[in-house]
N, CA, C and O atoms as a GROMACS GRO file, in nm:
protein
  504
    1VAL      N    1   0.085  -0.118   0.000
    1VAL     CA    2   0.000   0.000   0.000
    1VAL      C    3   0.089   0.124   0.000
    1VAL      O    4   0.195   0.127   0.064
    2GLN      N    5   0.046   0.226  -0.072
    2GLN     CA    6   0.115   0.355  -0.072
    2GLN      C    7   0.029   0.457   0.000
    2GLN      O    8  -0.093   0.462  -0.019
    3LEU      N    9   0.094   0.539   0.082
    3LEU     CA   10   0.022   0.636   0.164
    3LEU      C   11   0.065   0.777   0.130
    3LEU      O   12   0.184   0.804   0.112
    4GLN      N   13  -0.032   0.867   0.120
    4GLN     CA   14  -0.004   1.006   0.086
    4GLN      C   15  -0.073   1.095   0.188
    4GLN      O   16  -0.196   1.105   0.191
    5ALA      N   17   0.008   1.160   0.272
    5ALA     CA   18  -0.046   1.248   0.375
    5ALA      C   19  -0.056   1.391   0.322
    5ALA      O   20   0.025   1.435   0.241
    6SER      N   21  -0.157   1.462   0.369
    6SER     CA   22  -0.177   1.601   0.329
    6SER      C   23  -0.253   1.675   0.439
    6SER      O   24  -0.302   1.614   0.534
    7GLY      N   25  -0.261   1.807   0.424
    7GLY     CA   26  -0.340   1.887   0.516
    7GLY      C   27  -0.260   1.966   0.618
    7GLY      O   28  -0.318   2.041   0.697
    8GLY      N   29  -0.130   1.950   0.619
    8GLY     CA   30  -0.049   2.026   0.712
    8GLY      C   31  -0.044   2.172   0.675
    8GLY      O   32  -0.090   2.213   0.568
    9GLY      N   33   0.014   2.252   0.765
    9GLY     CA   34   0.026   2.394   0.738
    9GLY      C   35   0.065   2.471   0.862
    9GLY      O   36   0.106   2.414   0.964
   10LEU      N   37   0.052   2.601   0.852
   10LEU     CA   38   0.084   2.692   0.962
   10LEU      C   39  -0.045   2.739   1.027
   10LEU      O   40  -0.137   2.785   0.959
   11VAL      N   41  -0.053   2.727   1.159
   11VAL     CA   42  -0.174   2.767   1.230
   11VAL      C   43  -0.133   2.830   1.364
   11VAL      O   44  -0.028   2.796   1.420
   12GLN      N   45  -0.215   2.919   1.413
   12GLN     CA   46  -0.188   2.981   1.542
   12GLN      C   47  -0.230   2.887   1.656
   12GLN      O   48  -0.316   2.801   1.640
   13ALA      N   49  -0.167   2.905   1.768
   13ALA     CA   50  -0.203   2.828   1.887
   13ALA      C   51  -0.352   2.843   1.915
   13ALA      O   52  -0.408   2.952   1.906
   14GLY      N   53  -0.415   2.731   1.948
   14GLY     CA   54  -0.559   2.730   1.971
   14GLY      C   55  -0.640   2.696   1.848
   14GLY      O   56  -0.760   2.671   1.856
   15GLY      N   57  -0.575   2.695   1.732
   15GLY     CA   58  -0.644   2.666   1.608
   15GLY      C   59  -0.658   2.518   1.580
   15GLY      O   60  -0.625   2.434   1.664
   16SER      N   61  -0.710   2.488   1.462
   16SER     CA   62  -0.738   2.349   1.423
   16SER      C   63  -0.686   2.321   1.283
   16SER      O   64  -0.673   2.410   1.200
   17LEU      N   65  -0.656   2.194   1.261
   17LEU     CA   66  -0.620   2.144   1.130
   17LEU      C   67  -0.674   2.003   1.116
   17LEU      O   68  -0.692   1.932   1.216
   18ARG      N   69  -0.701   1.962   0.993
   18ARG     CA   70  -0.736   1.823   0.968
   18ARG      C   71  -0.638   1.764   0.868
   18ARG      O   72  -0.625   1.813   0.756
   19LEU      N   73  -0.571   1.660   0.910
   19LEU     CA   74  -0.480   1.588   0.822
   19LEU      C   75  -0.555   1.472   0.757
   19LEU      O   76  -0.645   1.412   0.816
   20SER      N   77  -0.515   1.443   0.634
   20SER     CA   78  -0.570   1.329   0.562
   20SER      C   79  -0.456   1.240   0.515
   20SER      O   80  -0.345   1.286   0.491
   21CYS      N   81  -0.486   1.114   0.503
   21CYS     CA   82  -0.388   1.018   0.450
   21CYS      C   83  -0.463   0.925   0.357
   21CYS      O   84  -0.544   0.843   0.400
   22ALA      N   85  -0.434   0.938   0.228
   22ALA     CA   86  -0.500   0.857   0.127
   22ALA      C   87  -0.414   0.736   0.094
   22ALA      O   88  -0.292   0.748   0.076
   23ALA      N   89  -0.477   0.620   0.087
   23ALA     CA   90  -0.405   0.497   0.059
   23ALA      C   91  -0.442   0.444  -0.078
   23ALA      O   92  -0.556   0.453  -0.122
   24SER      N   93  -0.344   0.389  -0.144
   24SER     CA   94  -0.369   0.326  -0.273
   24SER      C   95  -0.411   0.181  -0.252
   24SER      O   96  -0.394   0.126  -0.143
   25GLY      N   97  -0.466   0.122  -0.354
   25GLY     CA   98  -0.501  -0.020  -0.345
   25GLY      C   99  -0.640  -0.044  -0.291
   25GLY      O  100  -0.707   0.048  -0.244
   26ARG      N  101  -0.682  -0.169  -0.298
   26ARG     CA  102  -0.818  -0.206  -0.258
   26ARG      C  103  -0.822  -0.277  -0.124
   26ARG      O  104  -0.927  -0.331  -0.087
   27THR      N  105  -0.712  -0.278  -0.050
   27THR     CA  106  -0.707  -0.353   0.076
   27THR      C  107  -0.692  -0.263   0.197
   27THR      O  108  -0.642  -0.307   0.300
   28PHE      N  109  -0.734  -0.139   0.185
   28PHE     CA  110  -0.717  -0.043   0.295
   28PHE      C  111  -0.778  -0.095   0.423
   28PHE      O  112  -0.721  -0.075   0.531
   29GLY      N  113  -0.890  -0.161   0.415
   29GLY     CA  114  -0.957  -0.215   0.533
   29GLY      C  115  -0.881  -0.325   0.602
   29GLY      O  116  -0.921  -0.368   0.711
   30SER      N  117  -0.773  -0.372   0.543
   30SER     CA  118  -0.692  -0.478   0.602
   30SER      C  119  -0.588  -0.425   0.700
   30SER      O  120  -0.517  -0.503   0.764
   31TYR      N  121  -0.577  -0.294   0.710
   31TYR     CA  122  -0.471  -0.233   0.790
   31TYR      C  123  -0.525  -0.154   0.908
   31TYR      O  124  -0.620  -0.077   0.893
   32ALA      N  125  -0.466  -0.174   1.024
   32ALA     CA  126  -0.481  -0.075   1.128
   32ALA      C  127  -0.398   0.045   1.086
   32ALA      O  128  -0.292   0.030   1.024
   33MET      N  129  -0.445   0.163   1.118
   33MET     CA  130  -0.377   0.285   1.074
   33MET      C  131  -0.333   0.367   1.193
   33MET      O  132  -0.396   0.366   1.299
   34GLY      N  133  -0.223   0.437   1.174
   34GLY     CA  134  -0.172   0.520   1.283
   34GLY      C  135  -0.118   0.652   1.233
   34GLY      O  136  -0.082   0.666   1.116
   35TRP      N  137  -0.111   0.745   1.322
   35TRP     CA  138  -0.043   0.873   1.299
   35TRP      C  139   0.071   0.885   1.400
   35TRP      O  140   0.055   0.854   1.518
   36PHE      N  141   0.185   0.929   1.351
   36PHE     CA  142   0.302   0.955   1.434
   36PHE      C  143   0.353   1.093   1.398
   36PHE      O  144   0.315   1.150   1.296
   37ARG      N  145   0.439   1.148   1.482
   37ARG     CA  146   0.497   1.278   1.452
   37ARG      C  147   0.642   1.282   1.498
   37ARG      O  148   0.683   1.210   1.588
   38GLN      N  149   0.716   1.368   1.433
   38GLN     CA  150   0.856   1.384   1.469
   38GLN      C  151   0.894   1.532   1.464
   38GLN      O  152   0.887   1.597   1.359
   39ALA      N  153   0.934   1.582   1.578
   39ALA     CA  154   0.981   1.719   1.588
   39ALA      C  155   1.132   1.722   1.568
   39ALA      O  156   1.199   1.620   1.587
   40PRO      N  157   1.187   1.836   1.529
   40PRO     CA  158   1.332   1.845   1.507
   40PRO      C  159   1.412   1.802   1.630
   40PRO      O  160   1.386   1.849   1.740
   41GLY      N  161   1.506   1.713   1.609
   41GLY     CA  162   1.592   1.669   1.718
   41GLY      C  163   1.530   1.569   1.812
   41GLY      O  164   1.590   1.532   1.913
   42LYS      N  165   1.408   1.524   1.780
   42LYS     CA  166   1.339   1.429   1.868
   42LYS      C  167   1.307   1.300   1.793
   42LYS      O  168   1.308   1.295   1.670
   43GLU      N  169   1.279   1.196   1.869
   43GLU     CA  170   1.239   1.070   1.809
   43GLU      C  171   1.094   1.079   1.760
   43GLU      O  172   1.015   1.160   1.808
   44ARG      N  173   1.063   0.992   1.664
   44ARG     CA  174   0.925   0.984   1.616
   44ARG      C  175   0.838   0.928   1.729
   44ARG      O  176   0.874   0.829   1.792
   45GLU      N  177   0.725   0.993   1.752
   45GLU     CA  178   0.640   0.951   1.862
   45GLU      C  179   0.498   0.919   1.815
   45GLU      O  180   0.449   0.972   1.715
   46PHE      N  181   0.435   0.831   1.889
   46PHE     CA  182   0.299   0.788   1.861
   46PHE      C  183   0.199   0.900   1.889
   46PHE      O  184   0.209   0.969   1.991
   47VAL      N  185   0.104   0.918   1.798
   47VAL     CA  186  -0.002   1.018   1.816
   47VAL      C  187  -0.138   0.950   1.835
   47VAL      O  188  -0.208   0.974   1.933
   48ALA      N  189  -0.176   0.866   1.738
   48ALA     CA  190  -0.309   0.804   1.743
   48ALA      C  191  -0.313   0.683   1.651
   48ALA      O  192  -0.235   0.674   1.556
   49THR      N  193  -0.404   0.591   1.681
   49THR     CA  194  -0.423   0.474   1.598
   49THR      C  195  -0.571   0.438   1.595
   49THR      O  196  -0.645   0.468   1.688
   50ILE      N  197  -0.612   0.372   1.487
   50ILE     CA  198  -0.750   0.331   1.472
   50ILE      C  199  -0.753   0.189   1.414
   50ILE      O  200  -0.672   0.154   1.328
   51SER      N  201  -0.846   0.111   1.464
   51SER     CA  202  -0.856  -0.028   1.420
   51SER      C  203  -0.909  -0.039   1.278
   51SER      O  204  -0.962   0.057   1.222
   52ARG      N  205  -0.895  -0.156   1.222
   52ARG     CA  206  -0.949  -0.183   1.089
   52ARG      C  207  -1.099  -0.160   1.085
   52ARG      O  208  -1.152  -0.111   0.986
   53SER      N  209  -1.166  -0.194   1.192
   53SER     CA  210  -1.312  -0.180   1.201
   53SER      C  211  -1.357  -0.037   1.217
   53SER      O  212  -1.475  -0.006   1.199
   54ALA      N  213  -1.263   0.053   1.250
   54ALA     CA  214  -1.291   0.194   1.277
   54ALA      C  215  -1.363   0.216   1.409
   54ALA      O  216  -1.405   0.328   1.438
   55THR      N  217  -1.377   0.113   1.489
   55THR     CA  218  -1.453   0.126   1.613
   55THR      C  219  -1.366   0.147   1.736
   55THR      O  220  -1.417   0.185   1.842
   56TYR      N  221  -1.236   0.124   1.724
   56TYR     CA  222  -1.148   0.140   1.839
   56TYR      C  223  -1.034   0.236   1.805
   56TYR      O  224  -0.975   0.229   1.697
   57THR      N  225  -1.004   0.324   1.900
   57THR     CA  226  -0.897   0.420   1.882
   57THR      C  227  -0.813   0.428   2.010
   57THR      O  228  -0.861   0.398   2.119
   58THR      N  229  -0.689   0.468   1.993
   58THR     CA  230  -0.599   0.492   2.105
   58THR      C  231  -0.519   0.617   2.075
   58THR      O  232  -0.483   0.644   1.961
   59TYR      N  233  -0.492   0.696   2.180
   59TYR     CA  234  -0.423   0.823   2.162
   59TYR      C  235  -0.301   0.834   2.254
   59TYR      O  236  -0.296   0.775   2.362
   60GLY      N  237  -0.204   0.910   2.208
   60GLY     CA  238  -0.093   0.945   2.294
   60GLY      C  239  -0.140   1.042   2.402
   60GLY      O  240  -0.235   1.118   2.382
   61ASN      N  241  -0.073   1.040   2.515
   61ASN     CA  242  -0.118   1.121   2.628
   61ASN      C  243  -0.118   1.271   2.597
   61ASN      O  244  -0.203   1.345   2.645
   62SER      N  245  -0.024   1.314   2.517
   62SER     CA  246  -0.010   1.457   2.490
   62SER      C  247  -0.119   1.512   2.399
   62SER      O  248  -0.136   1.633   2.391
   63VAL      N  249  -0.192   1.425   2.330
   63VAL     CA  250  -0.295   1.473   2.236
   63VAL      C  251  -0.435   1.429   2.277
   63VAL      O  252  -0.533   1.471   2.215
   64LYS      N  253  -0.446   1.348   2.378
   64LYS     CA  254  -0.576   1.296   2.420
   64LYS      C  255  -0.669   1.410   2.456
   64LYS      O  256  -0.633   1.501   2.531
   65GLY      N  257  -0.790   1.404   2.400
   65GLY     CA  258  -0.889   1.509   2.425
   65GLY      C  259  -0.883   1.624   2.327
   65GLY      O  260  -0.973   1.708   2.324
   66ARG      N  261  -0.776   1.630   2.246
   66ARG     CA  262  -0.762   1.739   2.148
   66ARG      C  263  -0.763   1.688   2.005
   66ARG      O  264  -0.809   1.757   1.915
   67PHE      N  265  -0.713   1.568   1.984
   67PHE     CA  266  -0.706   1.510   1.850
   67PHE      C  267  -0.806   1.396   1.838
   67PHE      O  268  -0.837   1.327   1.935
   68THR      N  269  -0.856   1.377   1.715
   68THR     CA  270  -0.948   1.267   1.687
   68THR      C  271  -0.906   1.199   1.557
   68THR      O  272  -0.891   1.264   1.453
   69ILE      N  273  -0.886   1.068   1.565
   69ILE     CA  274  -0.854   0.990   1.446
   69ILE      C  275  -0.982   0.923   1.396
   69ILE      O  276  -1.065   0.879   1.475
   70SER      N  277  -0.996   0.916   1.265
   70SER     CA  278  -1.110   0.849   1.204
   70SER      C  279  -1.066   0.793   1.070
   70SER      O  280  -0.959   0.825   1.020
   71ARG      N  281  -1.151   0.709   1.014
   71ARG     CA  282  -1.117   0.653   0.883
   71ARG      C  283  -1.246   0.630   0.805
   71ARG      O  284  -1.353   0.610   0.862
   72ASP      N  285  -1.230   0.635   0.674
   72ASP     CA  286  -1.339   0.605   0.582
   72ASP      C  287  -1.287   0.496   0.489
   72ASP      O  288  -1.214   0.524   0.394
   73ASN      N  289  -1.323   0.374   0.516
   73ASN     CA  290  -1.269   0.262   0.437
   73ASN      C  291  -1.318   0.265   0.292
   73ASN      O  292  -1.250   0.214   0.202
   74ALA      N  293  -1.434   0.325   0.269
   74ALA     CA  294  -1.484   0.336   0.132
   74ALA      C  295  -1.400   0.433   0.050
   74ALA      O  296  -1.391   0.422  -0.072
   75LYS      N  297  -1.338   0.530   0.118
   75LYS     CA  298  -1.256   0.629   0.050
   75LYS      C  299  -1.107   0.602   0.067
   75LYS      O  300  -1.024   0.680   0.020
   76ASN      N  301  -1.072   0.491   0.134
   76ASN     CA  302  -0.930   0.457   0.155
   76ASN      C  303  -0.854   0.571   0.222
   76ASN      O  304  -0.741   0.601   0.184
   77THR      N  305  -0.915   0.633   0.321
   77THR     CA  306  -0.855   0.750   0.382
   77THR      C  307  -0.868   0.745   0.533
   77THR      O  308  -0.970   0.704   0.588
   78VAL      N  309  -0.761   0.787   0.600
   78VAL     CA  310  -0.763   0.806   0.745
   78VAL      C  311  -0.739   0.954   0.773
   78VAL      O  312  -0.664   1.021   0.702
   79TYR      N  313  -0.804   1.004   0.877
   79TYR     CA  314  -0.798   1.146   0.910
   79TYR      C  315  -0.744   1.166   1.051
   79TYR      O  316  -0.751   1.078   1.136
   80LEU      N  317  -0.690   1.285   1.072
   80LEU     CA  318  -0.653   1.325   1.206
   80LEU      C  319  -0.703   1.469   1.225
   80LEU      O  320  -0.645   1.564   1.171
   81GLN      N  321  -0.809   1.483   1.301
   81GLN     CA  322  -0.862   1.615   1.333
   81GLN      C  323  -0.789   1.666   1.456
   81GLN      O  324  -0.793   1.603   1.562
   82MET      N  325  -0.723   1.779   1.442
   82MET     CA  326  -0.643   1.835   1.551
   82MET      C  327  -0.704   1.967   1.595
   82MET      O  328  -0.723   2.058   1.514
   83SER      N  329  -0.735   1.978   1.722
   83SER     CA  330  -0.796   2.098   1.775
   83SER      C  331  -0.713   2.149   1.892
   83SER      O  332  -0.631   2.077   1.950
   84ASN      N  333  -0.737   2.277   1.927
   84ASN     CA  334  -0.665   2.340   2.038
   84ASN      C  335  -0.514   2.314   2.026
   84ASN      O  336  -0.449   2.269   2.120
   85LEU      N  337  -0.462   2.343   1.909
   85LEU     CA  338  -0.322   2.314   1.882
   85LEU      C  339  -0.230   2.400   1.966
   85LEU      O  340  -0.260   2.515   1.998
   86LYS      N  341  -0.117   2.342   2.001
   86LYS     CA  342  -0.017   2.408   2.084
   86LYS      C  343   0.116   2.413   2.008
   86LYS      O  344   0.138   2.332   1.919
   87PRO      N  345   0.202   2.506   2.042
   87PRO     CA  346   0.332   2.513   1.975
   87PRO      C  347   0.409   2.380   1.982
   87PRO      O  348   0.484   2.347   1.890
   88GLU      N  349   0.392   2.306   2.089
   88GLU     CA  350   0.463   2.178   2.104
   88GLU      C  351   0.407   2.069   2.013
   88GLU      O  352   0.463   1.959   2.006
   89ASP      N  353   0.298   2.097   1.942
   89ASP     CA  354   0.248   2.003   1.842
   89ASP      C  355   0.321   2.019   1.708
   89ASP      O  356   0.299   1.940   1.616
   90THR      N  357   0.406   2.118   1.698
   90THR     CA  358   0.482   2.140   1.575
   90THR      C  359   0.570   2.020   1.546
   90THR      O  360   0.651   1.979   1.629
   91ALA      N  361   0.554   1.963   1.426
   91ALA     CA  362   0.628   1.842   1.388
   91ALA      C  363   0.590   1.805   1.245
   91ALA      O  364   0.498   1.862   1.186
   92ILE      N  365   0.662   1.709   1.191
   92ILE     CA  366   0.619   1.643   1.069
   92ILE      C  367   0.530   1.527   1.112
   92ILE      O  368   0.568   1.447   1.197
   93TYR      N  369   0.413   1.518   1.053
   93TYR     CA  370   0.318   1.414   1.087
   93TYR      C  371   0.317   1.307   0.977
   93TYR      O  372   0.308   1.337   0.858
   94TYR      N  373   0.327   1.183   1.022
   94TYR     CA  374   0.332   1.070   0.931
   94TYR      C  375   0.213   0.976   0.957
   94TYR      O  376   0.178   0.950   1.072
   95CYS      N  377   0.154   0.926   0.848
   95CYS     CA  378   0.057   0.819   0.863
   95CYS      C  379   0.127   0.686   0.832
   95CYS      O  380   0.225   0.682   0.758
   96ALA      N  381   0.074   0.581   0.889
   96ALA     CA  382   0.136   0.450   0.874
   96ALA      C  383   0.030   0.341   0.877
   96ALA      O  384  -0.079   0.360   0.932
   97ALA      N  385   0.062   0.226   0.817
   97ALA     CA  386  -0.030   0.114   0.808
   97ALA      C  387   0.034  -0.012   0.868
   97ALA      O  388   0.150  -0.043   0.843
   98ASP      N  389  -0.045  -0.082   0.946
   98ASP     CA  390  -0.002  -0.207   1.009
   98ASP      C  391  -0.079  -0.322   0.943
   98ASP      O  392  -0.201  -0.331   0.957
   99SER      N  393  -0.008  -0.408   0.872
   99SER     CA  394  -0.073  -0.514   0.797
   99SER      C  395  -0.104  -0.638   0.882
   99SER      O  396  -0.171  -0.730   0.835
  100ASP      N  397  -0.055  -0.640   1.006
  100ASP     CA  398  -0.069  -0.760   1.088
  100ASP      C  399  -0.177  -0.745   1.196
  100ASP      O  400  -0.187  -0.828   1.286
  101ALA      N  401  -0.256  -0.640   1.187
  101ALA     CA  402  -0.353  -0.611   1.291
  101ALA      C  403  -0.479  -0.697   1.276
  101ALA      O  404  -0.521  -0.727   1.164
  102THR      N  405  -0.536  -0.736   1.387
  102THR     CA  406  -0.666  -0.802   1.382
  102THR      C  407  -0.775  -0.696   1.364
  102THR      O  408  -0.747  -0.576   1.372
  103TYR      N  409  -0.896  -0.739   1.341
  103TYR     CA  410  -1.002  -0.647   1.299
  103TYR      C  411  -1.032  -0.539   1.402
  103TYR      O  412  -1.063  -0.425   1.366
  104TYR      N  413  -1.023  -0.574   1.531
  104TYR     CA  414  -1.061  -0.477   1.634
  104TYR      C  415  -0.942  -0.421   1.712
  104TYR      O  416  -0.961  -0.350   1.810
  105SER      N  417  -0.823  -0.451   1.671
  105SER     CA  418  -0.707  -0.409   1.749
  105SER      C  419  -0.652  -0.275   1.702
  105SER      O  420  -0.663  -0.238   1.584
  106THR      N  421  -0.593  -0.203   1.795
  106THR     CA  422  -0.519  -0.083   1.763
  106THR      C  423  -0.372  -0.111   1.789
  106THR      O  424  -0.337  -0.210   1.853
  107GLN      N  425  -0.286  -0.024   1.738
  107GLN     CA  426  -0.142  -0.050   1.747
  107GLN      C  427  -0.067   0.078   1.772
  107GLN      O  428  -0.068   0.167   1.686
  108ARG      N  429  -0.003   0.092   1.887
  108ARG     CA  430   0.075   0.212   1.917
  108ARG      C  431   0.224   0.188   1.904
  108ARG      O  432   0.304   0.281   1.917
  109ASN      N  433   0.263   0.063   1.878
  109ASN     CA  434   0.405   0.030   1.866
  109ASN      C  435   0.455   0.063   1.727
  109ASN      O  436   0.411   0.004   1.628
  110ILE      N  437   0.546   0.159   1.718
  110ILE     CA  438   0.595   0.206   1.589
  110ILE      C  439   0.661   0.093   1.510
  110ILE      O  440   0.661   0.095   1.387
  111GLN      N  441   0.717  -0.004   1.579
  111GLN     CA  442   0.788  -0.112   1.512
  111GLN      C  443   0.695  -0.204   1.434
  111GLN      O  444   0.740  -0.278   1.346
  112GLN      N  445   0.566  -0.200   1.465
  112GLN     CA  446   0.471  -0.290   1.401
  112GLN      C  447   0.418  -0.238   1.268
  112GLN      O  448   0.347  -0.309   1.196
  113TYR      N  449   0.452  -0.114   1.235
  113TYR     CA  450   0.399  -0.055   1.112
  113TYR      C  451   0.487  -0.086   0.993
  113TYR      O  452   0.609  -0.071   0.998
  114ASP      N  453   0.423  -0.131   0.885
  114ASP     CA  454   0.496  -0.176   0.767
  114ASP      C  455   0.512  -0.068   0.661
  114ASP      O  456   0.612  -0.065   0.589
  115TYR      N  457   0.414   0.021   0.653
  115TYR     CA  458   0.410   0.118   0.545
  115TYR      C  459   0.396   0.258   0.601
  115TYR      O  460   0.325   0.280   0.699
  116TRP      N  461   0.465   0.352   0.538
  116TRP     CA  462   0.468   0.489   0.586
  116TRP      C  463   0.443   0.586   0.472
  116TRP      O  464   0.487   0.565   0.359
  117GLY      N  465   0.373   0.693   0.505
  117GLY     CA  466   0.358   0.803   0.412
  117GLY      C  467   0.478   0.895   0.420
  117GLY      O  468   0.569   0.872   0.500
  118GLN      N  469   0.478   0.999   0.338
  118GLN     CA  470   0.594   1.086   0.327
  118GLN      C  471   0.598   1.196   0.433
  118GLN      O  472   0.700   1.262   0.449
  119GLY      N  473   0.490   1.216   0.504
  119GLY     CA  474   0.488   1.318   0.608
  119GLY      C  475   0.433   1.451   0.560
  119GLY      O  476   0.447   1.486   0.443
  120THR      N  477   0.371   1.522   0.651
  120THR     CA  478   0.319   1.657   0.623
  120THR      C  479   0.353   1.746   0.743
  120THR      O  480   0.334   1.708   0.858
  121GLN      N  481   0.403   1.865   0.713
  121GLN     CA  482   0.452   1.955   0.818
  121GLN      C  483   0.336   2.030   0.883
  121GLN      O  484   0.251   2.087   0.815
  122VAL      N  485   0.335   2.029   1.015
  122VAL     CA  486   0.241   2.109   1.093
  122VAL      C  487   0.323   2.204   1.180
  122VAL      O  488   0.410   2.161   1.256
  123THR      N  489   0.295   2.332   1.168
  123THR     CA  490   0.365   2.433   1.246
  123THR      C  491   0.262   2.516   1.322
  123THR      O  492   0.170   2.573   1.262
  124VAL      N  493   0.278   2.524   1.452
  124VAL     CA  494   0.187   2.598   1.538
  124VAL      C  495   0.262   2.715   1.598
  124VAL      O  496   0.360   2.696   1.671
  125SER      N  497   0.216   2.833   1.568
  125SER     CA  498   0.282   2.953   1.619
  125SER      C  499   0.216   2.999   1.749
  125SER      O  500   0.096   2.980   1.770
  126SER      N  501   0.296   3.058   1.835
  126SER     CA  502   0.244   3.103   1.965
  126SER      C  503   0.194   3.246   1.960
  126SER      O  504   0.147   3.299   2.061
   0.00000   0.00000   0.00000
């Protein structure tokens, strides 16, 4: 599967953005999907994940209550709605696909993801 992330940009603190990740192929529903981010000089960190069924989600502690992950299997797309953005959310955001996930499982372990998008830059100004 090939992943194409989009929707990043520059936003003021307190603002919102919605990221999208479009997947190629007809097997999108076979993958648990995740969003990760990497700030300059830092390791890539887990942001959110959603099960193949779209019914289960898990979030990183720093974004819980502010970000929402969702997916539309008919459109082969996963979304990340980001609200109440903070300067510390500034990073390159990557979507990823886990091909080994069961239907209702989520995956926060970065090592389990097989496929990665190219990343989209999110910059939050104070």
